[in-house]
N, C-alpha and C positions, 0 to 999 in steps of 0.2 A: 504493500500500500504506500502511496505517496502521501505523507502526512503534511497536509497542505498548509499552504499559505492561508492564513486568515487575513491576508493582506487587506489593508484598508477596511478594517472591521467596522462593526456597527457604530463605533464612536466617530469614524470619519463621516458616516452618513447622518448620524443624529446630531453631533456637535458641529455645527457649521459656523462659518464666519458671520460677523455681525451684519445686520441688514444694510448698514451703510455701504457695504461693498456693492450692493445692487445698483448704486448710482455711478458705477465705473464708466469711464469714457467708452468702453467697448459695448455697453448695453445697446441693443437695438440696431447694431451694425447690419446693413442689408445690401452691401455692395456685392454684386454678382461677378465672379471672375470671368474674364473673357474665355470662352470655351476653346479647347484644342491647344491651349498654351500651358504646358506643365508648370512653368514658373509661377503662374497665377494661383496655383493651389498652395503656394508657400513651400518653404523648405521642410524636409522631414528629418526628424531626429529620433533616436531610439536608445534606450537602455535595456539590454537583454541579459537576463541572469539565469544561469542553470547550474545547479549544484548536485553532483552525485557523491563526491568524496567528502564526508563529514568527519571531523575529528572524534566526535562523541555520539552522534546520532546514527541510526541505521543507514547504510549505503543505499542510494537509489541507482536505477539502471538506465533511465532514458532521459533524464533532465538535461544533461550536457548536449546530447545529440539534438534534442528538440530545439534548444536555444541556438546552437550553431547552424543548423539547417534553416531555421527561421531567419537568422541574420543574413545568410547567403542569399536567400530568396528575396528578401526586401531590397538588398543592394542590387541584385542582378535584374530584378523585374519591376520594382515599384519605386524607382526614382529616389531611393535612400542613398545619399552620398556616403561612401564607406567611411570617410573621415568624421561623419556625424553620427556614426553608430558605435556605441560602446558595448562590448561583449565581456561579461565577467563570468568565469566558470570556476568551480571547485574552490581551491584555496585563495584564488584571486578575488572571490566574492566574500570578502571579510566585512564585518560590521562597519568598520571605519571607512573602507573603500566605497561601499554602497551609499553611506551617508554623504560622502564627498561627491559621488556621481549624481545623486539626486539634487544636491545643492548646485553643482556645476550646471546641470541642464536647466534648472529653474532660473539661474541668473543669466544664461546665455540665449534664452529664447527671445524671439522678436514677435510682435503682435500678429504677424501673418504665418508663423511657423506652426508645425504639428509635432506632437511628441507622443511616442509609443513606449510604454513600459511593459516588459514581459518578465514574469517570474515563474520559475519551476524549481521547486525544492520543498523542504519541510516548513511547516508553519505551526504555530501553537497559540493557545489562549492562556492568559493569565487567570488562574482560578480565583485570585483575590479581587482583581479590578475588572476582569472581563475584557481587558484590552487585548488586541491581537498583535502578533509579531511575525516578521520574517526571520527564520532561523538561519543565521549565516554559517559559513563553513567551520568557523572555530567556536560556534555557540555551545554553551554548556547545556546539560539536559534540563535543569530546573532553575536556571538563573536568567530571568528576563533582561537583566542589565547587559547581557552579552548578545542580545538580539537587536534587530531594527524595529523600533516601535511604530505601530500604525499611526499613533498620534503625531509622530514626527512627519510621516508621509502625508497625513491629513493636512498638517499645517502648511506644507509646501504646496500641495495641489490646490488648496483653498486660498492661498495668498493672492491678493490683487497685484502683487509685484511680479507674479509669474505671468509674463506677457504672452505665453503660448496661446494660440487661438484654439486648437483642438488637442485634447489630451485623452488617451485611452490606456487603461490598465488591463492587460490580459493575464489572468491568474489561472494557471493549470496546476491545481493543488487540492488537497483535501480541505473540505469545509469552506471553499472559496466563495460559495454563494452567500455567506454571511455578510459580505461587504456591499450587497446590492440594495438600492432603494429606488423605487420608481420603475415603471415599465418602459418598454421601447416605444419610440415614435416612428414606427416602420412605414416606409413608403413603398408602393408597389413598383417592382421592376418593369411591369407591363405598361405602366403609365407612360403615355407618349411624351409627357412633359417631365419625365423623371430626371433627365439630365439638367433641365432648367431649375427644377425644384432642389435637386441635390446641390447645385451650385449656390443657391440661396442659403441652404442649410450649412454648407461648408463655410460660408462667410460669417456665421455666428459662432460664438465660443461654445465649447462642449467639454464636459468632464464625464467620460463613460467608462464602464467596467464590463468586461466579458469574462465569465467564469466557466471553468470546466465542470462544475457541479454545484449542487445546493449545499445544504448543511449536512454533508455526509462525506465519507472517504471516497476517493477516486483511484482508479487503477494506475499503477506506475507503468506496467507493461502494456503493449498494444501490438501494432503491426509495424514491420520493418524497423524495429528498434526504437519506435516512438511510443509515447503514451497514446491511448485511444483518442483523446481530445486533440493532441498535437498532430496526430496522423491526419485526421480529417480537416483540421485547420490548414495544415500545409498543403494537403491535396487540393483543397478549395482554392487556395492562393495560386497554385500552379496551373489549375485548369480554368481559372477565371478568363472569360473571353470578352470582357467589357473594358472600355478605356478608363472609366471611372466607376467606382462602386463604394457605397458606404458599408462600414463593417457590420452594422446591424443586419442589413440584407444578406451579406455574405454568410454571416453566422446562421441566420434562420433558414436560408435556402440550401446550404451545403453541409452544415456541421451539426445542427441541433438534432435532427432526426436520427442519423446513424449512431451518434454517441448515446442518445437516449435509449434506442432500441437494443443496441449491442452491449453497452457498458452498465446498464442499470444505474445510471447517474443522471442528474438533471442539470445540464449546462444552461446558462442563462446570460442575458444581457440587460444592463440597466444603467442608471446614472448616479453620480454623486450629486445630491441635491444641495447645491451651494450657489451663492449669487454669481460665481464665476461661470456657471453653466447656463447658457441661453437657449438650450434645446437645439444646439447645432449638431453637426454630424462630422465624425472623423472619416474623411473620404480618401481612398487609396487611388492614386493615379497609376494606371498600368502602362508604364513607359515602354515595356517590351512589346505589348500589344499595339501601342500607338506606332512604334517603329515598324512593326510588321504590316500594319494597315497602310502606313506611308509607302512601304516597299511595294505593297499590292497596287496602290494607286499609281506609283511610278511605273510598275510593270504594265498596268492598263494603259497609261499614257504612252508608254513605249510601244505597246501593241497597236494603239491607235495611230501613232506616228508611223509605225511600220506599214499599216494598211494604206495610209496616205502616200507613203513612198512607193508602195506597190502600184497604186493607181498611177502615180507619176511615171513609174517605170513602164507601165503598160502603154501610156500615151507616147513615151519616148520610143518604145518598141515598135509601135504602129508607124511612127515616122521613119524609124530605121528600116522597116520593110521596104519602103519606097527607095530608100538609099541603097539597100542591098540589091534591089532589082537592077539599079543602074551600075552597081559594081560587078554584077554577075559576069558580064562579058570580059571585064578585066581579069577576073579570077580564072576564067577558062584559059586565057592566054598564059597566065602565071602558072597554072597547073600543067599545061602542055610543056612549058619550059622546064619545070621541075621533073617531069617524067623523063625528059631527055637527059637531064643531069644525073638522075638516078640510074638510067641505063648505062651511062658512061662509068659511074661509080661501080656498078655491078661488074662490068668488064674488068676494071682495075682490081676489084676484089678477087675475081676468079683467077687473074694472073698471079696475084700475091699468094693465094692458096696453092696454086700449082707449084710455085717456087718452094713454098714451105713443105709441100708433099715430097718434092724431089730431095730436099735436104734430109727429111726423115728417112727416105729410102736409102740415101747414102750412109747415114748413121747406122741404119739397120743392117746394111750389108757389111759394114765394118765390124759390128757386133757379131754377126754370124761367122765372119771369117775368124774372129778371135776365139769364138767358142769352138769352131772346127779345129783350130790350132791346139787349143787346150785338150780337146778330146783325143786328138792324134797323139799328143805328148803323153796323155794318161795311158793310152793303149801301149805305147812304146815302153813306158815304165813298167806296166804290168807284165809285158813279155819278158823284159829284162829280169824282173823278179822271179817269174816262172822258171826262166833259164837258170838263174842262180840256185833256186831251190832244187831243181832236178839234178844239179851237179853236186852241190855241197850241203843241201838242207837249208833251213831258214837263215836269211842274211840279217844278222843283228848288228854288225858294225863293219866298218871298213878296215878295221885293224884285226890282228890275230886275236882269237879268243883267249890265247895264253897271255895276252898283255894285261897285266894287272896294275901297272903303274902308268899314270898319265905322262905324256911327253913333257920334257923339261920346258918350263916357261922362262922367257927372258928375265934376267935379274931385275927386280923392282916392279915388274908388271903385275896386274891384278888377274887372278884366275877366274875367268868367267864361266858360269854354268847355266845351261838352259834347261829349266824344269818343264814338265809337260804343259803344252799350250792347249787351252780348251776351245777348240774350233767346233762350231755346230751351226745347223741351219734346218729350216723346215721346208725349204724350197728347192734345194739342189742335192745332187747325189754325193756319195762319199768321194768320188773321183775329184770333183772340184775342191772339196775340203782339203784333200791331201795335197793338191797342187798349191792352193793358197797357203797352207801351213808350211810346205817346203819352201815357198817363196820367202816367207818370213824368216825361216832358219838360215837360208842362204844370205839374206840381207844382214842378219846379225853377224854371221861368220865373216862377211865381207868388211863390215865396219871394224870388227876386232882385228882383222888382218892388216888394216890400214892404220891402226893406232898402236904406237909403241907401248902404251901403258896398259894394254889389255891383251890377254891371250885366251882364246876360246878353249877351255880345258875339258868341259864335260857337256854332253847333250843327252837328252832322253831318247833320241833316235838318230839314225845316220843322216848326215847332211850330204846331199848330192854335190858333186864337183869339189868336194873337200874331204876326201876319204881318210886322210892320215893325220888330221889336225886335232881330232877330239877323241875322247874315250866315252863309251856308253856308260850311263849311270848304272845300268843293270850289271855291267861287268865290275864296276867299282864297288857296287853294293850287292854282291851275289846272294841270292836267296831272299832278298827283301823286296816287298811290294812298294813301289814309289807312290803311295797314296797321299798326295798333297792337296787334292781338291775334294772337299767334303760338303755334305748338306747338313744343315742343322735339324731339318725334319724333311719328310717326304715331299712337302709342298714347296720347300725353299729351293733356290737355285744354288749351284755349286759355288763355294767360296774357298780361297786359299787357306790352308791350315798353317798359319805363320809360325806357330810353335814347332811343328814338325819340320817345316822348311829350314828354319834356323838351326835346328838340331842336326839335320843332314849336312847343311852347308859347313858348319863348324867341324863336323866329323871328317869330311873329305877335303877340307881346306879351300872351299870355293867361296869367292867373293869378287864381284857381286853375283846375284842370281836373277835370271830373267824368267818371267812367266806372265801369262795373260789369258784373256778370254775374248772370243770374237764370234758375234752372230753375223754370219756372212749374208743371210737373207735380208736382215735389216740394215747392214752396213755399219753396225755398232761394234766398237772395240774398246778394250780397257787393258793396258799393259802396266806391269809393275817391274821395277828394278829394286832389289832388296839388298841393302848393305848389311851382311851378316855380322861383321865385326862391330859395327856401331849401332846395330838394331835400328836402322833408318830406312824408310820406305819412300820411293819415288814413283808416282802414279800419274798416268795421263789417259784421258778418255777422248774418243773421236767418234763422230757420226757422219756418215756419208752414204755412198751407194755400194752395192756388192762389187761393182766393177772396180771401185777404188781400193778395195781391201788389199790385193797383192802389191800395189805400189805404196800405199800409205803405211801399212803395218810395219815394214822394216824401218821406215823413217821415224815412226813414233818411238820404236825401241831405241834407235840410234840417238834420238834427242834425250831420252831418259838416261842412257849411258853417259852422254855428255854432262848431264846434270850431276850424275854420280861422281864423275871424275873431278868436276869443279868443286864438289863438296868435300873432297879428300884433302 
């Protein structure tokens, strides 16, 4: 239960200011504001209070959200300037602060201004005096001196020094109906002169109260995190489709019925009977609706202007028809000339395509010749291999199998070893792979032969045209599998096992070591030169076409070996 505000209790309504105040200069004011000008309704000010978090009283659930959403709605839709709206929630809603805010608003109001006060929180009656209080965030349970007295609020609202034209207090709390005196002066929304009449009422001073219930408790919980009363009040403000509406009508047409039927509470609207009340009305100006209507009118005017322009265009088009008829003969001549130019361009294009096709045929013939040469070379190598096997068995090296020592390397040169190269493709046969692989080995051997600082000492297979310069690794490591390419799992690609590679290199005294992988079909290659002594790796990648592999691969390895030598 939300223990309500007894805000502005019976004493505010019974104990009113002296009759002398009835002679105020504001009495009888009947100036009607010029319609459709929001500034003529006066400025709107608000003090909005919502307290959930009490130091000593039971915690409430919806008061802060009710207050915050109401603040945002008034600012965004109802012409409340954000700088004129004070929001106090939880511990910021102290007794001292609320008293200051009430006094500040009272002193800053002008005669044409409007003032809205909203309170959601605990309220209490003094059993001894019957006076009512707003219970502030730090208020004690049984100490009225720590609360905001309704007698203080009464004095401010009733003072003739409070120049505000229209003041409304909206109390969403238990027992809030105890502050009402006098019934509503409701005007029909269907009245054709409603706008004119409400303008007259808005020009008179008013002191009104809207409560969420009578003299009974009201629910703290409701829909969408709001109290029942706040939910329907906020919903009514959001869905209001009138430019101006008085709060009494908004309450009776949109809030009273659902709150009464659903919540078993009796919301009401009434007045503070004080000489400062001249039976005026607190009128809300729906600035958002007005802007939307203005936009609709602008759109309608734009559409009308568009139709006028369309009519003008139709007239111009009619005149253009005659002009087009006169131009027709000229267009025919122009089209004939363009056709002749297009025909000439077509002849030129056909000639260009013919030349391009001839170029392609020449390139294709070169490619076919190269492929034929490679196939012939492959067949020759296969015959030579077959002949060697028929006489001596498998050819593993160009040196005697009895040779177990590598040939002596020149003094101070590095002993180069070529470990297995990983050549593969999905597009060409093994014959091409062997030729490309051998081309790489020959290129490495040629580079080493030309460099005094390198000696090609070991190779994983025989190198053509260089039969006596290297020792096969299978002879240097008899009985051992040279497994230097491994997969981390069955789905991964093969990668070098650097730990095993360094172990073998140190064992046989080889430095540096060359190895790499080449996808011939994609023209992708990656070569490595490994410095076994310093555990240093030189790597280079290259992407091209499969035709470039035989020429580029040896050059890539040669550049890596140059990097190795520069690093020593």
